N, C-alpha and C positions, 0 to 999 in steps of 0.2 A: 504493498501499499503506500501511495506516495507522501502521504502525510499524518499525522498523529494528533489525535486530540491532547492537548497537554495541558491545559487550565480549562475551570468550567466554573466562575463564580460570576457572584454579581457586587459592581462595587456600589461603595459607601455616596452618600447615605440612605439608601435603599433599605425601608422597612416594611414590612408585611403586610401592615393594614395603613400603610401612610407614607408621605415621605416620596422622594423620586429616587433614581439612580438608573443605571444601565446593566443588563443581563449580558456579560460578553463569552462567544463561545471560542476559541484562541486555539486557530490551528498554525502548528509550526513544520517544517519540511524537514525531512528526514537529513544528517548531513552527509554531504559529498552526493548530493544530487541536484541536477541542472534541470531537470526536469519540472514542468509544470504539476503541481501538485493536484488530485482530487480532495477534497471536502470529504471529512469522514462520515460514514454515513449513521446515523446517531436516531433515525426513524423510528416508530412503531412498527411491528411485525404485523401487516392485516391480511384479512382471508379475502381473497379477489372471487366475487360472484357475478362479473358483468352480465346485464340481462340482453344487450343489443348486442355487442361485440366482444372476441377474445382478443385481448391486446398483448401482446410481449411483456412478461412478466419478471423481475428480476429477484432476488429473493429477500431484498430489501423491501419490496413493495413496490405497484406497479409505477411505472417510470413515464408514462405516456410515450409520443411517437419521438424518434431518436432525431429527428429533422421536422426544424417548425418551418413551414411556406407559410409565405408572408405574402399575399394574393395585393392585389389593387384595392384600395378602397376599405382598408383595414387597420389596426392597429395590433402589435405586439406590445407585450409591456415585459421586460423583463426584471424583475424585482432582486433584490440586492439578498435578500435572505432564501431566494428560490434556486434549493441546490439542483435542479433540473434543467433550468434554463442558464443559470450561470452553471457552467460544468466542471470545473477548477479553479484553483487560488493558488499563490504562492504567497507567505507572508503576510496575509493581511488575517485580518478577526471581524466577527460578524459583531454588531452592535444594534440591541432591540431599542429602539423610541417609548419612552414613557409618556403618554397620551396626556393630552392638557384637556381638563377636567371643566366646564362651563362653571364659574363662577355662580349664576344663579340657578343653578339645578335645585331644586328639578325643573324643567321646563315646559313640560306637563304634569302638575301635581293632581292626584283622583281629585275628583269633585267635592261641593259641599254636601254635608245631608238632604237627603231628596234627590238629586242626580245621579242618572243610570250609572256614574262611575263613582259612586262616593268611598266602592272600599277599594277599585280598584282600576287604575288607568297604565297599562301592560303590555311587554311585547310590542312594540310599536312596527309598524310597517310603512315605510317613509320612501317616495319619489318625490324627483324635482322635474317640474313640466313646465317649460314656457314662461319663466322667472316665478316659478310659484311653490312652494311648500307644500305637499300634502301627505297627511298622518291617517292611518288606519290605525286601531287597538282594539282589544279585548276589552271592553267597560263590564263592569259589575256592579251592583249596588251594594250597600251594607246590608244584612241580614238575609242574602239570597246564596243560592248555591252554584256550581259552575254550569247546572243545566239552564239556566238565564241569563247568561252571558252573552251580549250582543255586541256589535261591532261600532264603537265612536268613531268620529273623524273630526279633524281637525288642520287648520291651515297655517301660513306662517309666509311672509316676506323676507325672510332672512334666516329662516331656521331655528333662530333661537324665542324670539317671540311669537307666541301661537295662540292661536283663537279660538274657538270651540262653536259655530256657526248653529245659528237653529234653523236644522233643514227642514223641518215641519214633515217628514217622511215617515217616521216609526211613533207609534202611539207607546208612552212609557206614563203610568200613574195616570192614564185617562187624559194626557196634552200630547201634542205634538210638538212643544217648545222643547225641543233637544236635540243634539248634535249626532243623533244614531243614524244610520245610513239606512235605507230599508232590504232587509234581510230576516231569514227567517232567526231567532232565536235560539241560544244554546251552541254555539260557535264560540270556544274558548281561547283558541292560538290564532293569529290572522300574518298572514304572509300575502305580498298585493305584488303582481310586474303589469308592465304594460305590454302584450302582445303584437307585435307590430303587423304581424303575418295574421292575424286572425282577423273573421269578418266585422264590421263595425262596431256591431251590437254583441261581440264579446272579448271587447279590443283590451279590458281590464280583465284580471283571471285572480282571485282568491282562494288559498287553499288553507286549511286550519284544520282541526280536530271539532267535530260534534259531540257535546258532551249528555245530547237527549240520545244517543246511538250507544253509551257506554255501556259494558256488560262486567267485563272482568278480563284480566292477562292471562288468555290459554292459546294453545293450539288451533282451537277453533273456534273461537269468539270473531265477531263482526266486525272488521274495520273501522273505526270513526271517522276517517280520511272524510274531509268532505272539499269541494272542488266549486266554487260557485264564479261566474261570469257575467261581466257589466259592460254595457256601452258607454257611460258618464263614472265610473267607480262610487256613486253611489245607490245606484239602483240594482240589486241583485239577484240573482236566480241561480239557482243549484241546478250542476249538472245531471245530478239523479236525487231523489227524495226521500232515498235508503240508504244503509252502510254496506259497505260490501266494494267500493271502489277498488279499494285493493286489496290482494288476498290474505292477508297478514294483519292482525292489529298492529297498528303504529301508533306513537303520539306525535302526529304530524307538525313541525313549526316552519317549515319554509318549501316554497316555491321558486324556481328558477329555470332560465331557458341560457344553455351554454352548446355552442356550436349547434345550434338548429333543432337541437329536444330539448325536450321538457324533465324536469326533475324534481322532485317530491321526497325531501329529507326530515328526517324524525329520529325518536329515539325507539331501541325497545328494549322490554325485560325478557328476566328468566319466563318463561321459560322456552320464550321463543329464541332466544340466542343463546348459544352455552360454547364459549371461547376459548383457547389456553390460556391458561392462570386467572380465571375466573369463575372456576370451580369451587366452593366449601369442602376440603379434603376429609373435615372431621365429619361432614353429614347431620352434624348437630343445629346448622340456623338453615331458617329460610327468611334471607334476608331480600327484600324486592331491589331487586339488580342481577346482573351488572348494566346498567345504562349504556348501551352502545349506540352509536352514529351509526344510520342505513339507510341508503338511495334507492330508489325506483327511477328508471330512464324509460321515455317512450318518446316516438315521434310525434304522439297524439294525445290528447288530453284524457279522453275519455276509456281508453284500454293501458290496460299496465299489464308488464310481465307478472308471471306467479312469482318470481325469485326477485329479492333483493340484492343490494351488495354493502356487505358490513366495512362501511366509509372509514370508520375510526373508533379506535376503543384505547382506552386503559388497562393495562396488566393488572392493578389491582395488588400487584405482590412483586416484592424484588427478587431476584436472582442471588443475591446475598446470603450466605449462611449466617451471616452475625445479624440477620433482621427476619424477625419471625413472624407470622401472624400479616392480615392483610393491612394494608394502609386505607380502604375504604375511597379511593378515588375513582369516579366515575365519569361519563360523558352526558352531562343534563343538555336536555334538547336537542340533543343531535349538535351538528353542525349547521348553523343559520345564521344570519343576515350575510349571506352571500352576496358577493359583490363579482360578477360573471364578465372579466375582459374576455378576450377573442382567444386569448390562448392559454389563460390561468383562472384560476377562480380562488379569490380570497373569503375564507368564513371565518366564526368567530365560535367557540363552543364552551359549554358552561361547565366549572371545574367544581368538581362536586366533592365535597370535602366529609366525609364523616370520623370523628373523631374513634379513639381508639378504645374498645369496651371490650375489655379481654376474661373469659375463664381462668381457673389457675392452672390451665396449659400452655397459656398466651394464645390463645385462640378467640377469633372474636366471637361473640356469645351472643350482642344485641345489635336490634336495629334501634335507633331512637330520633325521630323522623326531628323532633325540635331540636337537637344539635347539629345538626345537617347546616351546612354553609355555602356559599357558590363566587365564586369567581370566572373573570373570563379570560379564556386563549385565544391563540391566534392558530388558524391552521391554513395550509395550501394545498390544491391539486392541480394538476397540470392535465389531467382527463375529466375531470368532471364529475368522480366516484370516488375515488381514493386519496384519503386529506393524510397529511401529515404534519406534526407541527416542525415548524424549520428553527425554533429553539426549545426543545423539548423541556417541559416545565414550567416555561416562561408563562407569566401572568399580565396579560394586554392591559385588565383592567382590575387593579384589584380593588377592595372593600375599604372605604375610609371614610371621605366625604358621605355617600352614600346612609353612612349609618343613622343621621339625622335629618336626613331629606324630608322626612314626615313631619306633617303638623302637629303630631301628636306625640313625637320621639325627638326633640328638639335638643335634649340632654341626653339620648340613649349613648352609653358606651359598648353594647351587647356586640357580639360579631357574628350571630348567628342571622343573618340575612341572606337571601338569596338573589346573585344580580342575576339578571336573564337576558340573554343578546334579543334583540330586534332587528336594526338593518344599518347597514355600513354605503355610504355615499357619498361621490367624490363629484367635488362641485367647485367650480373655478380652484381656488388657490387653499383649497382643505378637503381633508377627509374628515367627515362624518362617520362617527358611530350612535346611533339612538339605541337606548338600552333601558332595560326597569329595574329596579330597586326594588324589593320587599322591605316591609319591618321586621323587628325582629320578631323571633318565632320559629326560625328554620321550616321543614318541608313540610307543612300544615296547611290549609285551605283558610284559616280563619286569618293568616297575613293581610296587611293590606300593599298596594304596591304604587310607585308613581314613575314618572320618566325623564330622563335625563342625557345628558350630552358632552360626548370627549371627543375631541378633536384631533390630529395633526395636520402641519404642511403634507399638499398635494403628495399622496404617497410615499413618506417617511415613517414608517414604521419602522425601518432599520438600514442599516447602512455598514458597507465595508471600507474600511481606513486600515491602514498601516499597524502593524505590532509594532514595531521598532521605527519609528521616524528618520531613524538616522540613513534607511534603506530604502530601496526602491519595493514595491509589489505589484502583484499582478493578476487580474482574473480572465477568463476567457468564456465567453459562452457556448452553448451546446451549436452545432452545423446550422446554421440559417440558409434556406434556400428561397431566392428572391426572383420571383416572376417577372416583375417589370420594375420602372424606378422606382426606387425609395430613397426617404431620405431616416438620417438617424440625430437622434437626442438624446441629450443626457439629463439626470437629476442629480445634482449633484453642489456639494461647498468644496470649493476651491480657497483659502485665503491667502494672503500675502505669503510669499515664501513655498508655495507648495504648486504642484501641476497633476495634470490629469492629460494624458496622451493616450491618444485612439490608434487604433492598427484592424487592417484587415486580415486574417491568416486564409489561408488556404485549407478547406474542412477537414483538415488532419491536425493541422494547429500546429503544422510545424515551421512552414515559409510566409514570408508579410507577401502580399499579393501587390501586385508592379502599381505604381500610382497612388497607392494608400498605405506607405511608409511615415516616418516622420519627417522626412525630407521634405513630403509632399505637402504637408499639412496635417490634422486631424489632434490639434490640441485646442483642448477647451480652456480660456482664460479666462471665464466667468462662472461665479455662482450663478443659480438658478434653479426653478424646476424645471427648465423645457428649454434648454441651451441646444440649438443645433452644432453638429458636428461636422464638418466642409474640409476637404481637401484641393485644394489649387486648381488643377484640371478637372475634377470630377466629383462635382456637385449632389450627384446621387450615391447609389449603393449600386454595383456592379450585376446584373442578374446572375446566377449561377447561385452554386454551394460555396458558403464562406463560415468562418466564426469571427466574433469580435474579443480583439483583445484590449483590456485596457490597464495603463500602467500609471502608478498612483507614485508620488512622494508628498515630504510632509504632512500636513493636516489633512490632505485632501477625504472629502466623504464620497462616495458614492452610494446614490439612493434606489437609482433605476436606470434601463434602458427602454427608449422606445423607438420602433422601426414603423414608420407609419409613409403614406402614399406622399408623393412629390405637393399637389396641392395643401390646400391649408384645410384641417379637417375639422369639423363641426363639434364630433366626439369626444368627451372625456370620459375614458373610462368605460362601465360597463354600458349594455344596451339598457334601454326604457330609463336613462337618466338614473341609474345606479338602484341598490337595492342592498 
């Protein structure tokens, strides 16, 4: 192996429930080696069950196609933390960037007494359309059960200040003066996309879990997944009025469209899933779990395969002989908040934490829902089905500010709250994550919920930089196949005294292509979110197959590369303005 994982640490002043810091993965080359090193593979092993096509699979998980095809009219994004698109590195480290939580969170508080969302405004689905932010969320009043959950609606001009308009569409407590969309009640989770390929009356698609259909977790229980469509996002009709759209019981949290196909995702628990290191060996405990992210894929909304893909899971148990028992880590709500670009999907999952409650032999012997807590983690996929953590164990959004969001818990210090992923939307110069936080109480139905916002500079969730600023380091992309004239852009910081030089290599990464050497240009002099790379005689990338090498000096940081058509594109990030 060309490189070794030498250090894995969090730099101060990182704190578990507050503060800021950076997680660093340090990749150092072996001595006496001049070749570009491959990053060490540290992703979780997943079981591959592709519903539509069988892809080549490496032992460490599905890696997607070996060549990225870049067609005219499209944009590919190579994130610094994508170790498939960024194929190899030398002398560089990966650092993840802490989110900026809005100081006025929650941006959508739960409603006042008597409102349809007086108990919960939760798990938001957000789109940005024609200069307007639109949000759909599960709304639940105090004193009701999940069976009475409805869909609330809000709008904003800036994504920060929201209003709940009186829509006059859904009667609640004898009045139409509320922000509820017209739909059948019972849907307790909400995910919304815009489907530009659908007929006008089905342009909007909503997926979620209909709790009026809930029975139990079993191999024969009907699936509670419901899909609604709408011409305007306000008037919704279900595709079918009975359970069974999917072949298995599933808690559905997300719908997304990637590379022309629909995907529905959520989580399943036992007895529907049973994966390695997820079975309790002593046979004494039945604990609802292990929550495992699953995904269905289909070219059409009304028909889905019998099988699903086990998209992402936590092993719950260490291979270390010095750590006995189970750590209780699971994947809550599956992989949701999907940001689907042309070539890659970013996702957010719930980092489910259960405290150790052990018997005299050291085995976990009790489940306590009230003690459960949940943070948010980042995952990435290059095929839309199989997800991995770019920095295993890294917490994208940790519980701190959220402990005191709720109006009835301003002085709260208890940490048994649940963060719940909602939508990741990239607009303008910022990447936005809308998510929900419960009040203290753990995984129980009685807790309340509010909606908040965390942001990063656009696509700056992680970056590559030098291990030793006195040296030079490089990274190289996977093979790119350009079928038409394309341009290359970088998202980078280049302080004074630092540099970023870009080369194009042959498809094997051995030789620099003629006209794309340092003597021809390729030097990036300015920092920015979207800086063009040019060579003096070649303003566009060549047709054919090649790799991209970036060489860093000093304090330079590279967050992402963009490959797009020559003329300016109006698209930023995922289709349908982000999800």
